[in-house]
FILOZA-421028 format. One record per residue: chain; x, y, z of N, C-alpha, C in turn. Coordinates in Angstrom, 2 decimals. Layout:
% residues N
+-------+---------+---------+---------+---------+---------+---------+---------+---------+---------+
! kette !     nxx !     nyy !     nzz !    caxx !    cayy !    cazz !     cxx !     cyy !     czz !
+-------+---------+---------+---------+---------+---------+---------+---------+---------+---------+
!     A !       X !       Y !       Z !       X !       Y !       Z !       X !       Y !       Z !
...
+-------+---------+---------+---------+---------+---------+---------+---------+---------+---------+
***
This chain:
% residues 202
+-------+---------+---------+---------+---------+---------+---------+---------+---------+---------+
! kette !     nxx !     nyy !     nzz !    caxx !    cayy !    cazz !     cxx !     cyy !     czz !
+-------+---------+---------+---------+---------+---------+---------+---------+---------+---------+
!     A !  -69.54 !  240.47 !   38.00 !  -68.71 !  241.00 !   39.00 !  -68.92 !  240.30 !   40.32 !
!     A !  -67.84 !  240.10 !   41.06 !  -67.97 !  239.46 !   42.37 !  -68.35 !  240.37 !   43.45 !
!     A !  -68.86 !  239.75 !   44.51 !  -69.42 !  240.55 !   45.64 !  -68.22 !  241.08 !   46.49 !
!     A !  -68.42 !  242.17 !   47.12 !  -67.39 !  242.82 !   47.90 !  -67.16 !  242.04 !   49.21 !
!     A !  -65.91 !  241.63 !   49.49 !  -65.62 !  240.98 !   50.76 !  -65.43 !  241.98 !   51.89 !
!     A !  -65.94 !  241.74 !   53.04 !  -65.76 !  242.60 !   54.24 !  -64.34 !  242.64 !   54.66 !
!     A !  -63.90 !  243.79 !   55.12 !  -62.49 !  243.95 !   55.54 !  -61.53 !  244.01 !   54.34 !
!     A !  -60.18 !  244.08 !   54.62 !  -59.24 !  244.10 !   53.60 !  -59.16 !  245.51 !   52.99 !
!     A !  -58.26 !  245.59 !   51.95 !  -58.13 !  246.86 !   51.36 !  -59.40 !  247.35 !   50.63 !
!     A !  -59.54 !  248.70 !   50.47 !  -60.67 !  249.24 !   49.83 !  -60.64 !  248.83 !   48.27 !
!     A !  -61.72 !  248.55 !   47.82 !  -61.97 !  248.05 !   46.38 !  -62.42 !  249.23 !   45.52 !
!     A !  -61.82 !  249.40 !   44.35 !  -62.03 !  250.48 !   43.50 !  -62.70 !  250.00 !   42.19 !
!     A !  -63.77 !  250.78 !   41.76 !  -64.39 !  250.62 !   40.47 !  -63.94 !  251.71 !   39.54 !
!     A !  -63.33 !  251.42 !   38.43 !  -63.02 !  252.42 !   37.43 !  -64.12 !  252.25 !   36.36 !
!     A !  -65.08 !  253.11 !   36.32 !  -66.16 !  253.04 !   35.37 !  -65.90 !  254.07 !   34.27 !
!     A !  -66.21 !  253.72 !   33.03 !  -65.85 !  254.65 !   31.97 !  -66.88 !  254.55 !   30.79 !
!     A !  -66.93 !  255.65 !   30.07 !  -67.70 !  255.72 !   28.80 !  -66.72 !  256.13 !   27.73 !
!     A !  -66.70 !  255.38 !   26.60 !  -65.79 !  255.57 !   25.56 !  -66.43 !  255.43 !   24.19 !
!     A !  -65.84 !  255.99 !   23.16 !  -66.41 !  255.75 !   21.81 !  -65.45 !  254.88 !   20.98 !
!     A !  -64.18 !  255.19 !   21.02 !  -63.21 !  254.45 !   20.16 !  -62.18 !  253.71 !   20.96 !
!     A !  -62.30 !  253.68 !   22.29 !  -61.42 !  252.88 !   23.09 !  -60.32 !  253.57 !   23.78 !
!     A !  -60.02 !  254.84 !   23.42 !  -58.91 !  255.56 !   24.13 !  -59.16 !  255.75 !   25.56 !
!     A !  -60.38 !  256.08 !   25.93 !  -60.73 !  256.31 !   27.37 !  -60.77 !  254.96 !   28.05 !
!     A !  -61.20 !  253.95 !   27.36 !  -61.17 !  252.56 !   28.01 !  -59.73 !  252.22 !   28.34 !
!     A !  -58.83 !  252.57 !   27.45 !  -57.36 !  252.31 !   27.76 !  -56.88 !  252.97 !   28.98 !
!     A !  -57.30 !  254.21 !   29.20 !  -56.92 !  254.97 !   30.33 !  -57.48 !  254.33 !   31.57 !
!     A !  -58.80 !  253.92 !   31.57 !  -59.47 !  253.29 !   32.68 !  -58.73 !  251.95 !   33.08 !
!     A !  -58.41 !  251.16 !   32.02 !  -57.73 !  249.92 !   32.34 !  -56.30 !  250.13 !   32.90 !
!     A !  -55.66 !  251.25 !   32.42 !  -54.37 !  251.54 !   33.00 !  -54.49 !  251.96 !   34.50 !
!     A !  -55.52 !  252.69 !   34.79 !  -55.67 !  253.10 !   36.18 !  -55.92 !  251.90 !   37.07 !
!     A !  -56.80 !  251.02 !   36.64 !  -57.12 !  249.82 !   37.37 !  -55.86 !  248.98 !   37.61 !
!     A !  -55.04 !  248.87 !   36.61 !  -53.84 !  248.08 !   36.67 !  -52.87 !  248.67 !   37.67 !
!     A !  -52.75 !  250.03 !   37.57 !  -51.85 !  250.72 !   38.48 !  -52.34 !  250.57 !   39.96 !
!     A !  -53.67 !  250.70 !   40.12 !  -54.10 !  250.50 !   41.54 !  -53.82 !  249.11 !   42.03 !
!     A !  -53.85 !  248.14 !   41.22 !  -53.48 !  246.75 !   41.66 !  -52.07 !  246.67 !   41.99 !
!     A !  -51.22 !  247.45 !   41.24 !  -49.76 !  247.41 !   41.57 !  -49.52 !  248.15 !   42.90 !
!     A !  -50.46 !  249.05 !   43.22 !  -50.36 !  249.79 !   44.49 !  -50.96 !  249.00 !   45.63 !
!     A !  -51.44 !  247.76 !   45.35 !  -51.94 !  246.92 !   46.42 !  -53.48 !  247.10 !   46.61 !
!     A !  -54.13 !  247.78 !   45.73 !  -55.57 !  248.12 !   45.93 !  -56.32 !  247.30 !   44.85 !
!     A !  -57.31 !  246.44 !   45.25 !  -58.15 !  245.72 !   44.28 !  -58.88 !  246.68 !   43.40 !
!     A !  -58.89 !  246.50 !   42.06 !  -59.56 !  247.43 !   41.24 !  -60.07 !  246.75 !   39.98 !
!     A !  -61.16 !  247.22 !   39.44 !  -61.78 !  246.65 !   38.23 !  -62.22 !  247.79 !   37.36 !
!     A !  -61.93 !  247.66 !   36.07 !  -62.38 !  248.66 !   35.06 !  -63.56 !  248.09 !   34.24 !
!     A !  -64.67 !  248.80 !   34.18 !  -65.86 !  248.35 !   33.40 !  -66.48 !  249.47 !   32.73 !
!     A !  -67.04 !  249.25 !   31.60 !  -67.89 !  250.28 !   30.89 !  -69.05 !  250.63 !   31.87 !
!     A !  -69.56 !  251.87 !   31.83 !  -70.65 !  252.24 !   32.68 !  -71.93 !  251.48 !   32.33 !
!     A !  -71.98 !  251.02 !   31.06 !  -73.18 !  250.23 !   30.72 !  -73.15 !  248.83 !   31.29 !
!     A !  -72.02 !  248.36 !   31.80 !  -71.93 !  247.06 !   32.39 !  -71.97 !  247.05 !   33.91 !
!     A !  -72.17 !  248.18 !   34.50 !  -72.15 !  248.30 !   36.01 !  -73.61 !  248.50 !   36.52 !
!     A !  -74.02 !  247.57 !   37.30 !  -75.36 !  247.65 !   37.88 !  -75.37 !  248.04 !   39.34 !
!     A !  -74.35 !  247.64 !   40.10 !  -74.29 !  247.73 !   41.55 !  -72.99 !  248.43 !   41.97 !
!     A !  -73.12 !  249.77 !   42.26 !  -71.93 !  250.45 !   42.79 !  -71.64 !  250.11 !   44.28 !
!     A !  -72.55 !  249.51 !   44.95 !  -72.42 !  249.16 !   46.34 !  -71.41 !  248.10 !   46.53 !
!     A !  -70.96 !  247.45 !   45.49 !  -69.86 !  246.39 !   45.55 !  -68.51 !  247.00 !   45.82 !
!     A !  -68.45 !  248.38 !   45.70 !  -67.09 !  249.04 !   45.79 !  -67.11 !  250.09 !   46.89 !
!     A !  -65.85 !  250.33 !   47.40 !  -65.63 !  251.42 !   48.39 !  -65.39 !  252.77 !   47.74 !
!     A !  -64.83 !  252.76 !   46.59 !  -64.41 !  253.98 !   45.90 !  -64.69 !  253.81 !   44.37 !
!     A !  -64.97 !  254.92 !   43.72 !  -65.30 !  254.90 !   42.26 !  -64.46 !  256.02 !   41.55 !
!     A !  -63.90 !  255.57 !   40.47 !  -63.16 !  256.55 !   39.61 !  -64.03 !  256.52 !   38.34 !
!     A !  -64.66 !  257.65 !   37.96 !  -65.60 !  257.63 !   36.91 !  -65.00 !  258.53 !   35.78 !
!     A !  -64.93 !  257.99 !   34.53 !  -64.32 !  258.75 !   33.50 !  -65.15 !  258.64 !   32.20 !
!     A !  -64.84 !  259.56 !   31.31 !  -65.46 !  259.56 !   30.00 !  -64.75 !  260.46 !   29.03 !
!     A !  -64.89 !  260.21 !   27.73 !  -64.34 !  261.10 !   26.72 !  -65.22 !  262.37 !   26.64 !
!     A !  -64.48 !  263.48 !   26.28 !  -65.17 !  264.77 !   26.07 !  -65.16 !  265.14 !   24.58 !
!     A !  -66.29 !  265.55 !   24.15 !  -66.49 !  265.98 !   22.66 !  -67.05 !  267.33 !   22.71 !
!     A !  -66.38 !  268.28 !   22.05 !  -67.01 !  269.63 !   21.97 !  -67.38 !  270.22 !   23.27 !
!     A !  -66.51 !  270.02 !   24.26 !  -66.82 !  270.58 !   25.60 !  -67.73 !  269.81 !   26.47 !
!     A !  -68.27 !  268.65 !   26.07 !  -69.18 !  267.87 !   26.78 !  -68.70 !  266.47 !   27.07 !
!     A !  -68.93 !  266.01 !   28.31 !  -68.66 !  264.61 !   28.65 !  -69.63 !  263.73 !   27.94 !
!     A !  -69.23 !  262.47 !   27.66 !  -70.18 !  261.59 !   27.00 !  -71.44 !  261.42 !   27.88 !
!     A !  -72.57 !  261.35 !   27.27 !  -73.81 !  261.31 !   27.95 !  -73.89 !  260.09 !   28.86 !
!     A !  -73.28 !  258.96 !   28.40 !  -73.41 !  257.74 !   29.20 !  -72.69 !  257.94 !   30.56 !
!     A !  -71.64 !  258.68 !   30.62 !  -70.97 !  258.90 !   31.84 !  -71.75 !  259.82 !   32.83 !
!     A !  -72.33 !  260.88 !   32.24 !  -73.16 !  261.76 !   33.04 !  -74.37 !  261.05 !   33.58 !
!     A !  -75.02 !  260.20 !   32.73 !  -76.21 !  259.47 !   33.11 !  -75.87 !  258.48 !   34.19 !
!     A !  -74.72 !  257.88 !   34.16 !  -74.23 !  256.93 !   35.16 !  -74.18 !  257.71 !   36.50 !
!     A !  -73.48 !  258.84 !   36.52 !  -73.31 !  259.62 !   37.70 !  -74.61 !  259.97 !   38.35 !
!     A !  -75.61 !  260.37 !   37.54 !  -76.92 !  260.84 !   38.14 !  -77.76 !  259.61 !   38.50 !
!     A !  -77.63 !  258.53 !   37.79 !  -78.45 !  257.33 !   38.14 !  -77.97 !  256.71 !   39.45 !
!     A !  -76.64 !  256.80 !   39.68 !  -76.15 !  256.16 !   40.87 !  -75.69 !  257.22 !   41.87 !
!     A !  -76.31 !  258.42 !   41.82 !  -75.83 !  259.52 !   42.67 !  -75.85 !  259.21 !   44.20 !
!     A !  -76.91 !  258.49 !   44.68 !  -77.03 !  258.26 !   46.08 !  -75.92 !  257.34 !   46.56 !
!     A !  -75.59 !  256.32 !   45.80 !  -74.44 !  255.43 !   46.13 !  -73.18 !  256.18 !   46.05 !
!     A !  -72.99 !  256.93 !   45.02 !  -71.75 !  257.69 !   44.84 !  -71.52 !  258.77 !   45.91 !
!     A !  -72.56 !  259.37 !   46.38 !  -72.51 !  260.34 !   47.42 !  -71.93 !  259.70 !   48.77 !
!     A !  -72.11 !  258.42 !   48.93 !  -71.72 !  257.69 !   50.06 !  -70.33 !  257.11 !   49.91 !
!     A !  -69.67 !  257.34 !   48.79 !  -68.39 !  256.74 !   48.45 !  -67.36 !  257.78 !   48.08 !
!     A !  -66.14 !  257.34 !   48.09 !  -64.99 !  258.20 !   47.65 !  -65.06 !  258.18 !   46.08 !
!     A !  -65.12 !  259.36 !   45.51 !  -65.26 !  259.45 !   44.05 !  -64.19 !  260.34 !   43.39 !
!     A !  -63.80 !  259.99 !   42.33 !  -62.87 !  260.80 !   41.51 !  -63.44 !  260.85 !   40.07 !
!     A !  -63.29 !  261.98 !   39.37 !  -63.70 !  262.04 !   38.01 !  -62.53 !  262.29 !   37.05 !
!     A !  -62.65 !  261.72 !   35.86 !  -61.65 !  262.10 !   34.87 !  -62.23 !  262.13 !   33.44 !
!     A !  -61.49 !  262.84 !   32.61 !  -62.01 !  263.01 !   31.22 !  -60.78 !  262.89 !   30.27 !
!     A !  -61.06 !  262.53 !   29.06 !  -60.04 !  262.53 !   28.10 !  -60.49 !  263.21 !   26.83 !
!     A !  -59.52 !  263.74 !   26.00 !  -59.96 !  264.38 !   24.83 !  -58.97 !  265.24 !   24.09 !
!     A !  -58.29 !  266.17 !   24.79 !  -57.38 !  267.10 !   24.08 !  -56.42 !  266.41 !   23.21 !
!     A !  -56.13 !  266.92 !   22.04 !  -55.20 !  266.31 !   21.16 !  -53.96 !  267.14 !   20.90 !
!     A !  -52.85 !  266.45 !   20.53 !  -51.62 !  267.22 !   20.34 !  -50.68 !  267.15 !   21.53 !
!     A !  -49.53 !  267.79 !   21.33 !  -48.51 !  267.83 !   22.33 !  -48.29 !  269.14 !   23.02 !
!     A !  -49.09 !  270.16 !   22.65 !  -48.92 !  271.48 !   23.25 !  -49.59 !  271.54 !   24.60 !
!     A !  -48.96 !  272.08 !   25.59 !  -49.56 !  272.27 !   26.95 !  -50.47 !  273.50 !   27.01 !
!     A !  -50.22 !  274.47 !   26.11 !  -51.03 !  275.72 !   26.09 !  -51.56 !  275.90 !   24.61 !
!     A !  -52.68 !  276.52 !   24.59 !  -53.18 !  276.78 !   23.20 !  -52.68 !  278.18 !   22.69 !
!     A !  -53.18 !  278.58 !   21.49 !  -52.69 !  279.87 !   20.87 !  -53.02 !  281.07 !   21.70 !
!     A !  -53.98 !  280.98 !   22.62 !  -54.36 !  282.10 !   23.47 !  -53.64 !  282.04 !   24.76 !
!     A !  -52.73 !  281.03 !   24.90 !  -51.94 !  280.95 !   26.10 !  -52.63 !  280.24 !   27.30 !
!     A !  -53.75 !  279.56 !   26.97 !  -54.50 !  278.92 !   28.05 !  -54.03 !  277.46 !   28.26 !
!     A !  -54.00 !  277.07 !   29.37 !  -53.76 !  275.62 !   29.69 !  -54.69 !  274.71 !   29.00 !
!     A !  -54.25 !  273.90 !   28.10 !  -55.05 !  272.98 !   27.27 !  -55.99 !  272.15 !   28.10 !
!     A !  -55.36 !  271.48 !   29.15 !  -56.09 !  270.60 !   29.96 !  -57.15 !  271.28 !   30.87 !
!     A !  -56.80 !  272.51 !   31.28 !  -57.74 !  273.30 !   32.05 !  -58.97 !  273.70 !   31.22 !
!     A !  -58.71 !  274.22 !   30.01 !  -59.75 !  274.70 !   29.19 !  -60.59 !  273.45 !   28.59 !
!     A !  -60.08 !  272.31 !   28.67 !  -60.74 !  271.11 !   28.17 !  -61.65 !  270.48 !   29.27 !
!     A !  -61.91 !  271.12 !   30.41 !  -62.71 !  270.54 !   31.42 !  -64.20 !  270.43 !   30.97 !
!     A !  -64.83 !  269.29 !   31.00 !  -66.17 !  269.14 !   30.50 !  -67.15 !  270.09 !   31.31 !
!     A !  -68.06 !  270.60 !   30.62 !  -69.03 !  271.54 !   31.25 !  -69.82 !  270.74 !   32.35 !
!     A !  -70.03 !  269.49 !   32.21 !  -70.74 !  268.72 !   33.21 !  -70.09 !  268.62 !   34.57 !
!     A !  -68.80 !  268.85 !   34.58 !  -68.06 !  268.68 !   35.90 !  -68.48 !  269.69 !   36.96 !
!     A !  -68.95 !  270.86 !   36.47 !  -69.41 !  271.87 !   37.51 !  -70.59 !  271.28 !   38.23 !
!     A !  -71.53 !  270.86 !   37.52 !  -72.82 !  270.22 !   38.20 !  -72.44 !  269.01 !   38.99 !
!     A !  -71.62 !  268.13 !   38.46 !  -71.23 !  266.89 !   39.08 !  -70.41 !  267.16 !   40.45 !
!     A !  -69.65 !  268.22 !   40.40 !  -68.85 !  268.51 !   41.59 !  -69.85 !  268.87 !   42.69 !
!     A !  -70.85 !  269.55 !   42.45 !  -71.81 !  269.90 !   43.47 !  -72.63 !  268.71 !   43.89 !
!     A !  -72.97 !  267.85 !   42.92 !  -73.81 !  266.61 !   43.17 !  -73.07 !  265.56 !   43.91 !
!     A !  -71.79 !  265.31 !   43.51 !  -71.09 !  264.11 !   44.09 !  -69.95 !  264.50 !   45.11 !
!     A !  -69.55 !  265.74 !   45.10 !  -68.45 !  266.17 !   45.94 !  -67.20 !  265.22 !   45.74 !
!     A !  -66.77 !  265.10 !   44.48 !  -65.62 !  264.25 !   44.23 !  -64.37 !  264.72 !   45.00 !
!     A !  -63.44 !  263.80 !   45.29 !  -62.23 !  264.11 !   45.90 !  -61.20 !  264.73 !   44.96 !
!     A !  -61.44 !  264.64 !   43.67 !  -60.45 !  265.20 !   42.78 !  -60.98 !  264.90 !   41.29 !
!     A !  -60.33 !  265.56 !   40.35 !  -60.70 !  265.32 !   38.99 !  -59.43 !  265.50 !   38.13 !
!     A !  -59.40 !  264.95 !   36.96 !  -58.31 !  265.07 !   36.11 !  -58.74 !  265.03 !   34.62 !
!     A !  -57.98 !  265.73 !   33.78 !  -58.20 !  265.65 !   32.33 !  -56.96 !  265.12 !   31.69 !
!     A !  -57.09 !  264.14 !   30.82 !  -55.90 !  263.59 !   30.20 !  -55.97 !  263.87 !   28.69 !
!     A !  -54.94 !  263.89 !   27.99 !  -54.89 !  263.96 !   26.57 !  -55.43 !  262.65 !   25.94 !
!     A !  -56.09 !  262.77 !   24.84 !  -56.67 !  261.66 !   24.23 !  -55.98 !  261.13 !   23.00 !
!     A !  -56.74 !  260.46 !   22.12 !  -56.17 !  259.90 !   20.90 !  -57.23 !  260.01 !   19.81 !
!     A !  -56.76 !  260.09 !   18.57 !  -57.72 !  260.16 !   17.50 !  -57.11 !  259.47 !   16.27 !
!     A !  -57.91 !  258.50 !   15.74 !  -57.60 !  257.82 !   14.49 !  -58.57 !  258.36 !   13.42 !
!     A !  -58.20 !  259.16 !   12.48 !  -59.09 !  259.77 !   11.42 !  -59.72 !  258.74 !   10.63 !
!     A !  -59.12 !  257.49 !   10.58 !  -59.68 !  256.49 !    9.67 !  -60.68 !  255.56 !   10.42 !
!     A !  -60.85 !  255.73 !   11.67 !  -61.84 !  254.94 !   12.41 !  -63.21 !  255.29 !   11.94 !
!     A !  -64.12 !  254.36 !   11.91 !  -65.53 !  254.67 !   11.63 !  -66.11 !  255.72 !   12.49 !
!     A !  -66.80 !  256.71 !   11.97 !  -67.37 !  257.78 !   12.81 !  -68.50 !  257.33 !   13.69 !
!     A !  -68.54 !  257.80 !   14.87 !  -69.59 !  257.51 !   15.78 !  -70.37 !  258.80 !   16.20 !
!     A !  -71.64 !  258.87 !   15.99 !  -72.42 !  260.04 !   16.27 !  -72.39 !  261.10 !   15.14 !
!     A !  -73.32 !  262.04 !   15.24 !  -73.56 !  263.01 !   14.22 !  -72.30 !  263.97 !   14.11 !
!     A !  -71.77 !  264.33 !   15.31 !  -70.63 !  265.29 !   15.34 !  -69.49 !  264.76 !   14.59 !
!     A !  -69.17 !  263.43 !   14.74 !  -68.03 !  262.91 !   14.01 !  -68.32 !  262.80 !   12.54 !
!     A !  -69.59 !  262.52 !   12.21 !  -69.89 !  262.39 !   10.79 !  -69.77 !  263.76 !   10.16 !
!     A !  -70.19 !  264.83 !   10.79 !  -70.01 !  266.16 !   10.25 !  -68.52 !  266.54 !   10.05 !
!     A !  -67.71 !  266.19 !   11.03 !  -66.27 !  266.41 !   10.77 !  -65.73 !  265.70 !    9.58 !
!     A !  -66.14 !  264.47 !    9.41 !  -65.69 !  263.73 !    8.19 !  -66.15 !  264.38 !    6.88 !
!     A !  -67.26 !  265.22 !    6.96 !  -67.67 !  265.84 !    5.77 !  -67.05 !  267.20 !    5.53 !
!     A !  -66.23 !  267.64 !    6.47 !  -65.62 !  268.90 !    6.42 !  -64.12 !  268.66 !    6.46 !
!     A !  -63.51 !  268.49 !    5.32 !  -62.06 !  268.26 !    5.26 !  -61.19 !  269.22 !    6.06 !
!     A !  -61.52 !  270.53 !    6.05 !  -60.75 !  271.47 !    6.77 !  -60.73 !  271.17 !    8.34 !
!     A !  -61.92 !  270.74 !    8.81 !  -62.11 !  270.44 !   10.28 !  -61.33 !  269.19 !   10.55 !
!     A !  -61.44 !  268.22 !    9.65 !  -60.72 !  266.97 !    9.85 !  -59.25 !  267.12 !    9.95 !
!     A !  -58.67 !  267.99 !    9.06 !  -57.25 !  268.19 !    9.01 !  -56.78 !  269.00 !   10.16 !
!     A !  -57.67 !  269.77 !   10.80 !  -57.34 !  270.66 !   11.97 !  -57.11 !  269.84 !   13.22 !
!     A !  -57.60 !  268.51 !   13.30 !  -57.43 !  267.73 !   14.44 !  -56.19 !  266.86 !   14.27 !
!     A !  -55.32 !  266.98 !   15.27 !  -54.07 !  266.19 !   15.12 !  -54.38 !  264.70 !   15.39 !
!     A !  -53.92 !  263.95 !   14.38 !  -54.15 !  262.44 !   14.44 !  -53.02 !  261.83 !   15.28 !
!     A !  -53.37 !  260.79 !   16.10 !  -52.34 !  260.12 !   16.89 !  -52.82 !  259.83 !   18.28 !
!     A !  -51.99 !  259.13 !   19.02 !  -52.24 !  258.78 !   20.42 !  -51.39 !  259.70 !   21.33 !
!     A !  -52.11 !  260.60 !   22.01 !  -51.38 !  261.62 !   22.88 !  -51.54 !  261.34 !   24.33 !
!     A !  -52.04 !  260.17 !   24.67 !  -52.22 !  259.83 !   26.10 !  -50.89 !  259.84 !   26.83 !
!     A !  -50.88 !  260.49 !   27.97 !  -49.68 !  260.60 !   28.76 !  -49.74 !  259.54 !   29.89 !
!     A !  -49.15 !  258.44 !   29.72 !  -49.22 !  257.30 !   30.62 !  -48.55 !  257.64 !   31.94 !
!     A !  -47.53 !  258.46 !   31.93 !  -46.78 !  258.84 !   33.15 !  -47.84 !  259.66 !   34.00 !
!     A !  -48.66 !  260.55 !   33.39 !  -49.59 !  261.31 !   34.16 !  -50.74 !  260.47 !   34.68 !
!     A !  -51.10 !  259.44 !   33.89 !  -52.20 !  258.48 !   34.34 !  -51.69 !  257.73 !   35.58 !
!     A !  -50.44 !  257.21 !   35.51 !  -49.90 !  256.45 !   36.62 !  -49.70 !  257.35 !   37.85 !
!     A !  -49.30 !  258.54 !   37.66 !  -49.07 !  259.46 !   38.80 !  -50.43 !  259.81 !   39.49 !
!     A !  -51.52 !  259.96 !   38.78 !  -52.80 !  260.21 !   39.36 !  -53.32 !  258.95 !   40.06 !
!     A !  -53.09 !  257.77 !   39.49 !  -53.51 !  256.60 !   40.22 !  -52.71 !  256.43 !   41.46 !
!     A !  -51.50 !  256.77 !   41.53 !  -50.68 !  256.64 !   42.74 !  -51.17 !  257.64 !   43.76 !
!     A !  -51.56 !  258.89 !   43.29 !  -52.11 !  259.87 !   44.17 !  -53.36 !  259.35 !   44.91 !
!     A !  -54.23 !  258.84 !   44.06 !  -55.52 !  258.28 !   44.67 !  -55.26 !  257.13 !   45.66 !
!     A !  -54.33 !  256.28 !   45.23 !  -54.00 !  255.15 !   46.12 !  -53.47 !  255.62 !   47.46 !
!     A !  -52.63 !  256.72 !   47.39 !  -52.02 !  257.26 !   48.63 !  -53.14 !  257.85 !   49.51 !
!     A !  -54.12 !  258.53 !   48.86 !  -55.25 !  259.11 !   49.61 !  -56.02 !  257.99 !   50.27 !
!     A !  -56.29 !  256.94 !   49.61 !  -57.08 !  255.86 !   50.19 !  -56.26 !  255.21 !   51.37 !
!     A !  -54.97 !  255.04 !   51.17 !  -54.20 !  254.44 !   52.19 !  -54.20 !  255.31 !   53.42 !
!     A !  -54.12 !  256.62 !   53.21 !  -53.97 !  257.55 !   54.36 !  -55.35 !  257.90 !   54.97 !
!     A !  -56.44 !  257.55 !   54.20 !  -57.79 !  257.88 !   54.68 !  -58.03 !  259.35 !   54.83 !
!     A !  -57.35 !  260.09 !   53.76 !  -57.39 !  261.50 !   53.89 !  -58.71 !  262.14 !   53.44 !
!     A !  -58.96 !  263.33 !   53.88 !  -60.16 !  264.04 !   53.54 !  -60.10 !  264.59 !   52.04 !
!     A !  -61.22 !  264.91 !   51.42 !  -61.20 !  265.47 !   50.08 !  -60.37 !  266.77 !   50.10 !
!     A !  -59.69 !  267.03 !   48.97 !  -58.89 !  268.17 !   48.80 !  -59.58 !  269.05 !   47.68 !
!     A !  -60.31 !  270.15 !   48.05 !  -61.02 !  270.96 !   47.07 !  -60.04 !  271.50 !   45.98 !
!     A !  -60.59 !  271.37 !   44.76 !  -59.78 !  272.00 !   43.68 !  -58.62 !  271.14 !   43.18 !
!     A !  -58.49 !  269.85 !   43.72 !  -57.32 !  269.01 !   43.25 !  -57.59 !  268.55 !   41.81 !
!     A !  -56.54 !  268.33 !   41.15 !  -56.55 !  267.79 !   39.75 !  -56.69 !  268.82 !   38.73 !
!     A !  -56.48 !  268.44 !   37.45 !  -56.63 !  269.37 !   36.38 !  -58.04 !  269.38 !   35.94 !
!     A !  -58.35 !  270.04 !   34.92 !  -59.67 !  270.00 !   34.49 !  -59.70 !  269.84 !   32.97 !
!     A !  -61.36 !  269.67 !   31.78 !  -61.68 !  269.52 !   30.49 !  -62.44 !  269.70 !   29.27 !
!     A !  -62.94 !  270.90 !   27.15 !  -63.71 !  270.58 !   25.98 !  -62.85 !  269.79 !   25.02 !
!     A !  -63.03 !  268.91 !   24.49 !  -62.16 !  268.28 !   23.52 !  -62.95 !  267.38 !   22.65 !
!     A !  -62.53 !  267.19 !   21.47 !  -63.34 !  266.50 !   20.49 !  -63.27 !  265.02 !   20.51 !
!     A !  -62.20 !  264.39 !   20.96 !  -62.10 !  262.97 !   20.79 !  -61.64 !  262.23 !   21.99 !
!     A !  -61.91 !  260.98 !   21.92 !  -61.41 !  260.11 !   23.02 !  -60.37 !  259.26 !   22.31 !
+-------+---------+---------+---------+---------+---------+---------+---------+---------+---------+
***
């Protein structure tokens, strides 16, 4: 990664943790949209980022499984907490499957899918906003982790998860535009902005 040049538009890092690539796709779409909005941006896996100080703002994302953000994303947030506390930060998660906006209990799917870790990270990092996006699941992809292996061993559970790509690219683009507008305006954080995320897959 190249060094940050003084002056000019703010530079954004979109750091992400993913298992099967769906969250990576969202991160790359965000970075691409920021570039279209005139803001230099790079998307990198959290495992490939050593120096957050190269950037003015950070969008940190990860897939959510069974109500929890991927450990790599949480570990990154805590490892770089001092640098992140000095920067403009946004959080996102991916995971809910299907096309329904509300579940059988009438709850907003994206709101109920907010990773449990977001509560702690909101206090730790004071992010300017957060968002939860629908994810994707290919039942034929090799399982990663014990949880996925257990699902493959339980046909009923496997069949209960909708297969397909449910990522809403319009929502991803709209969120990127919102962040770009905040950066351009130099606005202050807006408490409670964004949607929120438990979900099984990325």
